[in-house]
PDB file with one MODEL, atoms N, CA, C and O in Angstrom:
MODEL        1
ATOM      1  N   UNK A   1      40.083 -69.206 -42.134  1.00  0.00           N
ATOM      2  CA  UNK A   1      40.332 -70.017 -40.954  1.00  0.00           C
ATOM      3  C   UNK A   1      38.598 -68.647 -40.214  1.00  0.00           C
ATOM      4  O   UNK A   1      38.297 -67.459 -40.108  1.00  0.00           O
ATOM      5  N   UNK A   2      38.237 -69.610 -40.030  1.00  0.00           N
ATOM      6  CA  UNK A   2      37.244 -68.738 -39.278  1.00  0.00           C
ATOM      7  C   UNK A   2      37.161 -68.925 -37.779  1.00  0.00           C
ATOM      8  O   UNK A   2      36.678 -70.057 -37.799  1.00  0.00           O
ATOM      9  N   UNK A   3      37.270 -68.663 -36.600  1.00  0.00           N
ATOM     10  CA  UNK A   3      37.222 -68.681 -35.264  1.00  0.00           C
ATOM     11  C   UNK A   3      36.362 -68.121 -34.208  1.00  0.00           C
ATOM     12  O   UNK A   3      36.644 -67.055 -33.662  1.00  0.00           O
ATOM     13  N   UNK A   4      35.465 -68.716 -33.950  1.00  0.00           N
ATOM     14  CA  UNK A   4      34.336 -68.175 -33.243  1.00  0.00           C
ATOM     15  C   UNK A   4      34.327 -67.792 -31.907  1.00  0.00           C
ATOM     16  O   UNK A   4      35.313 -68.410 -31.506  1.00  0.00           O
ATOM     17  N   UNK A   5      33.875 -67.175 -30.911  1.00  0.00           N
ATOM     18  CA  UNK A   5      34.185 -66.289 -29.644  1.00  0.00           C
ATOM     19  C   UNK A   5      32.896 -66.390 -29.029  1.00  0.00           C
ATOM     20  O   UNK A   5      32.617 -66.934 -27.961  1.00  0.00           O
ATOM     21  N   UNK A   6      32.094 -65.758 -29.891  1.00  0.00           N
ATOM     22  CA  UNK A   6      30.539 -65.517 -29.226  1.00  0.00           C
ATOM     23  C   UNK A   6      30.599 -66.383 -27.930  1.00  0.00           C
ATOM     24  O   UNK A   6      31.105 -67.469 -27.649  1.00  0.00           O
ATOM     25  N   UNK A   7      30.048 -65.676 -27.424  1.00  0.00           N
ATOM     26  CA  UNK A   7      29.607 -66.171 -25.809  1.00  0.00           C
ATOM     27  C   UNK A   7      31.056 -66.064 -25.176  1.00  0.00           C
ATOM     28  O   UNK A   7      31.028 -65.779 -23.979  1.00  0.00           O
ATOM     29  N   UNK A   8      31.968 -66.185 -25.575  1.00  0.00           N
ATOM     30  CA  UNK A   8      33.089 -66.234 -24.433  1.00  0.00           C
ATOM     31  C   UNK A   8      33.590 -64.912 -24.152  1.00  0.00           C
ATOM     32  O   UNK A   8      33.602 -64.118 -25.093  1.00  0.00           O
ATOM     33  N   UNK A   9      34.290 -64.277 -22.248  1.00  0.00           N
ATOM     34  CA  UNK A   9      34.825 -62.931 -22.533  1.00  0.00           C
ATOM     35  C   UNK A   9      36.320 -63.251 -22.336  1.00  0.00           C
ATOM     36  O   UNK A   9      36.756 -64.387 -22.152  1.00  0.00           O
ATOM     37  N   UNK A  10      37.128 -62.016 -22.401  1.00  0.00           N
ATOM     38  CA  UNK A  10      38.731 -62.555 -22.369  1.00  0.00           C
ATOM     39  C   UNK A  10      39.132 -62.558 -21.113  1.00  0.00           C
ATOM     40  O   UNK A  10      38.707 -61.902 -20.162  1.00  0.00           O
ATOM     41  N   UNK A  11      40.333 -63.665 -21.196  1.00  0.00           N
ATOM     42  CA  UNK A  11      41.380 -63.696 -22.685  1.00  0.00           C
ATOM     43  C   UNK A  11      40.902 -64.640 -23.003  1.00  0.00           C
ATOM     44  O   UNK A  11      41.396 -64.485 -24.120  1.00  0.00           O
ATOM     45  N   UNK A  12      40.374 -65.542 -23.104  1.00  0.00           N
ATOM     46  CA  UNK A  12      39.307 -66.425 -23.643  1.00  0.00           C
ATOM     47  C   UNK A  12      40.014 -66.227 -24.982  1.00  0.00           C
ATOM     48  O   UNK A  12      41.102 -66.787 -25.119  1.00  0.00           O
ATOM     49  N   UNK A  13      39.133 -64.915 -26.786  1.00  0.00           N
ATOM     50  CA  UNK A  13      39.264 -65.189 -27.253  1.00  0.00           C
ATOM     51  C   UNK A  13      40.373 -64.498 -28.137  1.00  0.00           C
ATOM     52  O   UNK A  13      40.392 -64.176 -29.325  1.00  0.00           O
ATOM     53  N   UNK A  14      41.585 -64.356 -26.778  1.00  0.00           N
ATOM     54  CA  UNK A  14      42.912 -64.168 -27.496  1.00  0.00           C
ATOM     55  C   UNK A  14      43.098 -65.453 -27.337  1.00  0.00           C
ATOM     56  O   UNK A  14      42.752 -66.157 -28.286  1.00  0.00           O
ATOM     57  N   UNK A  15      43.546 -65.973 -26.409  1.00  0.00           N
ATOM     58  CA  UNK A  15      43.537 -67.716 -26.279  1.00  0.00           C
ATOM     59  C   UNK A  15      43.304 -68.202 -27.927  1.00  0.00           C
ATOM     60  O   UNK A  15      44.288 -68.654 -28.513  1.00  0.00           O
ATOM     61  N   UNK A  16      42.800 -68.164 -28.208  1.00  0.00           N
ATOM     62  CA  UNK A  16      41.762 -68.642 -29.066  1.00  0.00           C
ATOM     63  C   UNK A  16      42.536 -68.583 -30.725  1.00  0.00           C
ATOM     64  O   UNK A  16      42.743 -69.438 -31.585  1.00  0.00           O
ATOM     65  N   UNK A  17      42.799 -67.177 -30.622  1.00  0.00           N
ATOM     66  CA  UNK A  17      42.984 -66.537 -31.829  1.00  0.00           C
ATOM     67  C   UNK A  17      45.000 -66.551 -32.034  1.00  0.00           C
ATOM     68  O   UNK A  17      45.507 -66.742 -33.140  1.00  0.00           O
ATOM     69  N   UNK A  18      45.838 -66.319 -30.775  1.00  0.00           N
ATOM     70  CA  UNK A  18      47.123 -66.400 -30.859  1.00  0.00           C
ATOM     71  C   UNK A  18      47.717 -67.082 -31.318  1.00  0.00           C
ATOM     72  O   UNK A  18      48.831 -66.558 -31.339  1.00  0.00           O
ATOM     73  N   UNK A  19      47.774 -68.108 -31.810  1.00  0.00           N
ATOM     74  CA  UNK A  19      48.016 -69.406 -32.055  1.00  0.00           C
ATOM     75  C   UNK A  19      48.571 -69.948 -33.365  1.00  0.00           C
ATOM     76  O   UNK A  19      49.376 -70.762 -33.818  1.00  0.00           O
ATOM     77  N   UNK A  20      47.326 -68.667 -33.848  1.00  0.00           N
ATOM     78  CA  UNK A  20      47.428 -69.269 -35.361  1.00  0.00           C
ATOM     79  C   UNK A  20      47.868 -67.433 -36.355  1.00  0.00           C
ATOM     80  O   UNK A  20      47.675 -67.139 -37.535  1.00  0.00           O
ATOM     81  N   UNK A  21      48.278 -66.875 -35.591  1.00  0.00           N
ATOM     82  CA  UNK A  21      49.499 -65.299 -35.747  1.00  0.00           C
ATOM     83  C   UNK A  21      50.155 -65.549 -36.826  1.00  0.00           C
ATOM     84  O   UNK A  21      50.191 -65.064 -37.957  1.00  0.00           O
ATOM     85  N   UNK A  22      50.719 -66.474 -36.227  1.00  0.00           N
ATOM     86  CA  UNK A  22      51.795 -67.427 -36.790  1.00  0.00           C
ATOM     87  C   UNK A  22      52.360 -67.223 -37.664  1.00  0.00           C
ATOM     88  O   UNK A  22      53.477 -66.768 -37.910  1.00  0.00           O
ATOM     89  N   UNK A  23      50.746 -67.930 -38.725  1.00  0.00           N
ATOM     90  CA  UNK A  23      50.960 -67.627 -40.070  1.00  0.00           C
ATOM     91  C   UNK A  23      50.977 -66.431 -40.860  1.00  0.00           C
ATOM     92  O   UNK A  23      51.196 -65.246 -40.611  1.00  0.00           O
ATOM     93  N   UNK A  24      50.691 -67.066 -41.851  1.00  0.00           N
ATOM     94  CA  UNK A  24      49.884 -65.778 -43.209  1.00  0.00           C
ATOM     95  C   UNK A  24      48.733 -65.676 -43.291  1.00  0.00           C
ATOM     96  O   UNK A  24      48.060 -64.651 -43.399  1.00  0.00           O
ATOM     97  N   UNK A  25      48.435 -66.686 -43.248  1.00  0.00           N
ATOM     98  CA  UNK A  25      46.337 -67.159 -43.656  1.00  0.00           C
ATOM     99  C   UNK A  25      45.420 -65.871 -43.615  1.00  0.00           C
ATOM    100  O   UNK A  25      45.783 -64.802 -43.122  1.00  0.00           O
ATOM    101  N   UNK A  26      44.589 -66.028 -44.005  1.00  0.00           N
ATOM    102  CA  UNK A  26      43.497 -64.628 -43.380  1.00  0.00           C
ATOM    103  C   UNK A  26      42.749 -65.738 -42.509  1.00  0.00           C
ATOM    104  O   UNK A  26      42.381 -66.873 -42.809  1.00  0.00           O
ATOM    105  N   UNK A  27      42.671 -65.139 -41.538  1.00  0.00           N
ATOM    106  CA  UNK A  27      41.915 -65.593 -40.177  1.00  0.00           C
ATOM    107  C   UNK A  27      40.627 -64.728 -39.851  1.00  0.00           C
ATOM    108  O   UNK A  27      40.844 -63.551 -39.560  1.00  0.00           O
ATOM    109  N   UNK A  28      39.424 -65.130 -39.862  1.00  0.00           N
ATOM    110  CA  UNK A  28      38.249 -64.282 -39.282  1.00  0.00           C
ATOM    111  C   UNK A  28      37.829 -64.289 -38.074  1.00  0.00           C
ATOM    112  O   UNK A  28      38.212 -65.349 -37.578  1.00  0.00           O
ATOM    113  N   UNK A  29      37.066 -63.494 -37.086  1.00  0.00           N
ATOM    114  CA  UNK A  29      36.812 -64.217 -35.911  1.00  0.00           C
ATOM    115  C   UNK A  29      35.828 -63.169 -36.298  1.00  0.00           C
ATOM    116  O   UNK A  29      35.719 -62.171 -37.010  1.00  0.00           O
ATOM    117  N   UNK A  30      34.854 -64.268 -35.059  1.00  0.00           N
ATOM    118  CA  UNK A  30      32.999 -63.691 -34.964  1.00  0.00           C
ATOM    119  C   UNK A  30      33.775 -63.064 -33.166  1.00  0.00           C
ATOM    120  O   UNK A  30      34.775 -63.601 -32.688  1.00  0.00           O
ATOM    121  N   UNK A  31      33.437 -62.535 -32.852  1.00  0.00           N
ATOM    122  CA  UNK A  31      33.283 -61.534 -31.418  1.00  0.00           C
ATOM    123  C   UNK A  31      31.608 -60.951 -31.204  1.00  0.00           C
ATOM    124  O   UNK A  31      30.859 -60.567 -32.102  1.00  0.00           O
ATOM    125  N   UNK A  32      31.297 -61.032 -29.639  1.00  0.00           N
ATOM    126  CA  UNK A  32      29.819 -60.265 -29.193  1.00  0.00           C
ATOM    127  C   UNK A  32      30.591 -59.141 -28.321  1.00  0.00           C
ATOM    128  O   UNK A  32      29.733 -58.312 -28.017  1.00  0.00           O
ATOM    129  N   UNK A  33      31.503 -58.864 -27.934  1.00  0.00           N
ATOM    130  CA  UNK A  33      31.283 -57.603 -26.980  1.00  0.00           C
ATOM    131  C   UNK A  33      32.538 -56.823 -26.825  1.00  0.00           C
ATOM    132  O   UNK A  33      33.541 -57.527 -26.945  1.00  0.00           O
ATOM    133  N   UNK A  34      32.769 -55.524 -26.585  1.00  0.00           N
ATOM    134  CA  UNK A  34      33.851 -54.552 -26.811  1.00  0.00           C
ATOM    135  C   UNK A  34      35.487 -54.757 -26.110  1.00  0.00           C
ATOM    136  O   UNK A  34      36.411 -53.953 -25.990  1.00  0.00           O
ATOM    137  N   UNK A  35      35.371 -56.025 -25.775  1.00  0.00           N
ATOM    138  CA  UNK A  35      35.807 -56.485 -24.827  1.00  0.00           C
ATOM    139  C   UNK A  35      37.384 -57.141 -25.636  1.00  0.00           C
ATOM    140  O   UNK A  35      38.540 -56.762 -25.824  1.00  0.00           O
ATOM    141  N   UNK A  36      36.362 -58.547 -25.975  1.00  0.00           N
ATOM    142  CA  UNK A  36      37.282 -59.401 -27.174  1.00  0.00           C
ATOM    143  C   UNK A  36      37.380 -58.312 -28.309  1.00  0.00           C
ATOM    144  O   UNK A  36      38.531 -57.882 -28.387  1.00  0.00           O
ATOM    145  N   UNK A  37      36.421 -57.681 -29.307  1.00  0.00           N
ATOM    146  CA  UNK A  37      36.796 -56.828 -30.661  1.00  0.00           C
ATOM    147  C   UNK A  37      38.375 -56.216 -29.963  1.00  0.00           C
ATOM    148  O   UNK A  37      39.245 -56.915 -30.483  1.00  0.00           O
ATOM    149  N   UNK A  38      38.954 -55.319 -29.119  1.00  0.00           N
ATOM    150  CA  UNK A  38      39.593 -55.033 -28.704  1.00  0.00           C
ATOM    151  C   UNK A  38      41.188 -55.405 -28.868  1.00  0.00           C
ATOM    152  O   UNK A  38      42.184 -55.184 -29.558  1.00  0.00           O
ATOM    153  N   UNK A  39      40.599 -56.284 -27.491  1.00  0.00           N
ATOM    154  CA  UNK A  39      42.117 -57.488 -27.212  1.00  0.00           C
ATOM    155  C   UNK A  39      42.019 -57.748 -28.221  1.00  0.00           C
ATOM    156  O   UNK A  39      42.664 -56.868 -28.791  1.00  0.00           O
ATOM    157  N   UNK A  40      41.468 -58.678 -29.273  1.00  0.00           N
ATOM    158  CA  UNK A  40      41.599 -59.487 -30.455  1.00  0.00           C
ATOM    159  C   UNK A  40      42.231 -58.723 -31.471  1.00  0.00           C
ATOM    160  O   UNK A  40      43.326 -59.116 -31.873  1.00  0.00           O
ATOM    161  N   UNK A  41      41.840 -57.928 -31.844  1.00  0.00           N
ATOM    162  CA  UNK A  41      42.309 -56.496 -32.785  1.00  0.00           C
ATOM    163  C   UNK A  41      43.620 -56.278 -32.435  1.00  0.00           C
ATOM    164  O   UNK A  41      44.494 -56.525 -33.266  1.00  0.00           O
ATOM    165  N   UNK A  42      44.081 -55.598 -30.680  1.00  0.00           N
ATOM    166  CA  UNK A  42      45.621 -54.859 -30.338  1.00  0.00           C
ATOM    167  C   UNK A  42      46.341 -56.676 -30.882  1.00  0.00           C
ATOM    168  O   UNK A  42      47.219 -56.931 -31.707  1.00  0.00           O
ATOM    169  N   UNK A  43      45.746 -57.355 -30.250  1.00  0.00           N
ATOM    170  CA  UNK A  43      46.508 -58.821 -30.403  1.00  0.00           C
ATOM    171  C   UNK A  43      47.606 -58.938 -32.059  1.00  0.00           C
ATOM    172  O   UNK A  43      48.791 -59.182 -32.285  1.00  0.00           O
ATOM    173  N   UNK A  44      46.563 -58.655 -32.784  1.00  0.00           N
ATOM    174  CA  UNK A  44      46.893 -58.854 -34.218  1.00  0.00           C
ATOM    175  C   UNK A  44      47.503 -57.901 -34.605  1.00  0.00           C
ATOM    176  O   UNK A  44      48.127 -58.196 -35.624  1.00  0.00           O
ATOM    177  N   UNK A  45      47.698 -56.493 -34.186  1.00  0.00           N
ATOM    178  CA  UNK A  45      47.963 -55.600 -35.113  1.00  0.00           C
ATOM    179  C   UNK A  45      49.486 -55.458 -33.956  1.00  0.00           C
ATOM    180  O   UNK A  45      49.971 -54.354 -34.199  1.00  0.00           O
ATOM    181  N   UNK A  46      49.891 -55.802 -33.427  1.00  0.00           N
ATOM    182  CA  UNK A  46      50.776 -56.092 -32.756  1.00  0.00           C
ATOM    183  C   UNK A  46      50.846 -56.737 -33.078  1.00  0.00           C
ATOM    184  O   UNK A  46      49.756 -57.029 -32.587  1.00  0.00           O
ATOM    185  N   UNK A  47      51.360 -58.427 -34.107  1.00  0.00           N
ATOM    186  CA  UNK A  47      51.559 -59.457 -34.750  1.00  0.00           C
ATOM    187  C   UNK A  47      52.003 -58.635 -36.067  1.00  0.00           C
ATOM    188  O   UNK A  47      52.455 -59.331 -36.976  1.00  0.00           O
ATOM    189  N   UNK A  48      51.937 -57.363 -36.266  1.00  0.00           N
ATOM    190  CA  UNK A  48      51.496 -57.735 -37.973  1.00  0.00           C
ATOM    191  C   UNK A  48      50.324 -57.204 -38.904  1.00  0.00           C
ATOM    192  O   UNK A  48      50.334 -56.556 -39.950  1.00  0.00           O
ATOM    193  N   UNK A  49      49.626 -57.568 -38.360  1.00  0.00           N
ATOM    194  CA  UNK A  49      48.044 -58.327 -38.702  1.00  0.00           C
ATOM    195  C   UNK A  49      47.619 -56.768 -38.903  1.00  0.00           C
ATOM    196  O   UNK A  49      47.929 -55.705 -38.365  1.00  0.00           O
ATOM    197  N   UNK A  50      46.586 -57.255 -40.154  1.00  0.00           N
ATOM    198  CA  UNK A  50      46.036 -55.773 -40.674  1.00  0.00           C
ATOM    199  C   UNK A  50      44.200 -56.241 -40.106  1.00  0.00           C
ATOM    200  O   UNK A  50      44.159 -57.469 -40.042  1.00  0.00           O
ATOM    201  N   UNK A  51      43.071 -55.733 -39.790  1.00  0.00           N
ATOM    202  CA  UNK A  51      42.289 -55.581 -38.861  1.00  0.00           C
ATOM    203  C   UNK A  51      41.414 -54.986 -39.167  1.00  0.00           C
ATOM    204  O   UNK A  51      41.328 -53.811 -38.811  1.00  0.00           O
ATOM    205  N   UNK A  52      40.109 -55.789 -40.206  1.00  0.00           N
ATOM    206  CA  UNK A  52      38.775 -55.123 -40.752  1.00  0.00           C
ATOM    207  C   UNK A  52      37.798 -55.190 -39.668  1.00  0.00           C
ATOM    208  O   UNK A  52      37.351 -56.328 -39.522  1.00  0.00           O
ATOM    209  N   UNK A  53      37.416 -54.472 -39.011  1.00  0.00           N
ATOM    210  CA  UNK A  53      36.098 -54.508 -38.528  1.00  0.00           C
ATOM    211  C   UNK A  53      34.988 -54.500 -39.200  1.00  0.00           C
ATOM    212  O   UNK A  53      34.827 -53.608 -40.033  1.00  0.00           O
ATOM    213  N   UNK A  54      33.803 -55.653 -38.960  1.00  0.00           N
ATOM    214  CA  UNK A  54      32.986 -55.900 -40.005  1.00  0.00           C
ATOM    215  C   UNK A  54      31.537 -55.207 -39.545  1.00  0.00           C
ATOM    216  O   UNK A  54      30.839 -55.570 -40.491  1.00  0.00           O
ATOM    217  N   UNK A  55      30.926 -54.673 -38.945  1.00  0.00           N
ATOM    218  CA  UNK A  55      29.584 -55.580 -38.563  1.00  0.00           C
ATOM    219  C   UNK A  55      28.433 -55.945 -38.811  1.00  0.00           C
ATOM    220  O   UNK A  55      27.803 -55.414 -39.725  1.00  0.00           O
ATOM    221  N   UNK A  56      27.741 -57.250 -37.804  1.00  0.00           N
ATOM    222  CA  UNK A  56      26.702 -58.336 -38.549  1.00  0.00           C
ATOM    223  C   UNK A  56      25.024 -57.752 -37.442  1.00  0.00           C
ATOM    224  O   UNK A  56      24.600 -56.959 -36.602  1.00  0.00           O
ATOM    225  N   UNK A  57      24.695 -58.905 -38.324  1.00  0.00           N
ATOM    226  CA  UNK A  57      23.446 -59.095 -36.801  1.00  0.00           C
ATOM    227  C   UNK A  57      23.776 -59.601 -34.641  1.00  0.00           C
ATOM    228  O   UNK A  57      24.533 -60.328 -33.997  1.00  0.00           O
ATOM    229  N   UNK A  58      22.479 -58.499 -34.330  1.00  0.00           N
ATOM    230  CA  UNK A  58      22.720 -59.384 -33.792  1.00  0.00           C
ATOM    231  C   UNK A  58      24.211 -58.405 -32.349  1.00  0.00           C
ATOM    232  O   UNK A  58      24.681 -58.757 -31.268  1.00  0.00           O
ATOM    233  N   UNK A  59      24.341 -57.481 -33.017  1.00  0.00           N
ATOM    234  CA  UNK A  59      25.902 -57.334 -31.774  1.00  0.00           C
ATOM    235  C   UNK A  59      27.218 -57.673 -32.122  1.00  0.00           C
ATOM    236  O   UNK A  59      28.178 -57.330 -31.432  1.00  0.00           O
ATOM    237  N   UNK A  60      27.333 -58.425 -33.309  1.00  0.00           N
ATOM    238  CA  UNK A  60      28.645 -59.289 -33.740  1.00  0.00           C
ATOM    239  C   UNK A  60      29.320 -58.550 -34.306  1.00  0.00           C
ATOM    240  O   UNK A  60      28.867 -57.427 -34.529  1.00  0.00           O
ATOM    241  N   UNK A  61      30.717 -58.912 -34.773  1.00  0.00           N
ATOM    242  CA  UNK A  61      31.597 -58.332 -35.398  1.00  0.00           C
ATOM    243  C   UNK A  61      32.260 -59.393 -35.985  1.00  0.00           C
ATOM    244  O   UNK A  61      32.595 -60.528 -35.643  1.00  0.00           O
ATOM    245  N   UNK A  62      32.344 -58.768 -36.866  1.00  0.00           N
ATOM    246  CA  UNK A  62      33.218 -60.546 -37.514  1.00  0.00           C
ATOM    247  C   UNK A  62      35.117 -58.954 -37.891  1.00  0.00           C
ATOM    248  O   UNK A  62      35.313 -57.778 -38.198  1.00  0.00           O
ATOM    249  N   UNK A  63      35.584 -59.742 -37.672  1.00  0.00           N
ATOM    250  CA  UNK A  63      37.484 -59.578 -37.382  1.00  0.00           C
ATOM    251  C   UNK A  63      38.287 -59.564 -38.219  1.00  0.00           C
ATOM    252  O   UNK A  63      39.419 -59.801 -37.799  1.00  0.00           O
ATOM    253  N   UNK A  64      38.152 -59.271 -39.914  1.00  0.00           N
ATOM    254  CA  UNK A  64      39.295 -60.226 -40.662  1.00  0.00           C
ATOM    255  C   UNK A  64      40.869 -59.402 -40.589  1.00  0.00           C
ATOM    256  O   UNK A  64      41.316 -58.255 -40.614  1.00  0.00           O
ATOM    257  N   UNK A  65      41.420 -61.035 -40.468  1.00  0.00           N
ATOM    258  CA  UNK A  65      42.708 -60.874 -39.395  1.00  0.00           C
ATOM    259  C   UNK A  65      43.274 -60.889 -41.030  1.00  0.00           C
ATOM    260  O   UNK A  65      42.545 -61.631 -41.689  1.00  0.00           O
ATOM    261  N   UNK A  66      44.453 -60.230 -41.926  1.00  0.00           N
ATOM    262  CA  UNK A  66      44.854 -60.021 -42.701  1.00  0.00           C
ATOM    263  C   UNK A  66      47.101 -59.708 -42.975  1.00  0.00           C
ATOM    264  O   UNK A  66      47.494 -58.610 -42.578  1.00  0.00           O
ATOM    265  N   UNK A  67      47.791 -60.314 -43.359  1.00  0.00           N
ATOM    266  CA  UNK A  67      49.282 -60.013 -43.199  1.00  0.00           C
ATOM    267  C   UNK A  67      48.526 -58.692 -44.726  1.00  0.00           C
ATOM    268  O   UNK A  67      49.281 -57.892 -45.279  1.00  0.00           O
TER     269      UNK A  67
ENDMDL
END
């Protein structure tokens, strides 16, 4: 699943990702600011997810969330 949160500020990205953290399917989240990157990562880790950050072009980071 890919969740695109580019252009959104917190807490919106976390609110978009949180409902999917109850499952186990891989989730990729695109973020474009540090606050969203940190908050989404923190929320996922608290729910037992592994988070890998992969920088992409134009300041975008792909957060790969895996159980």
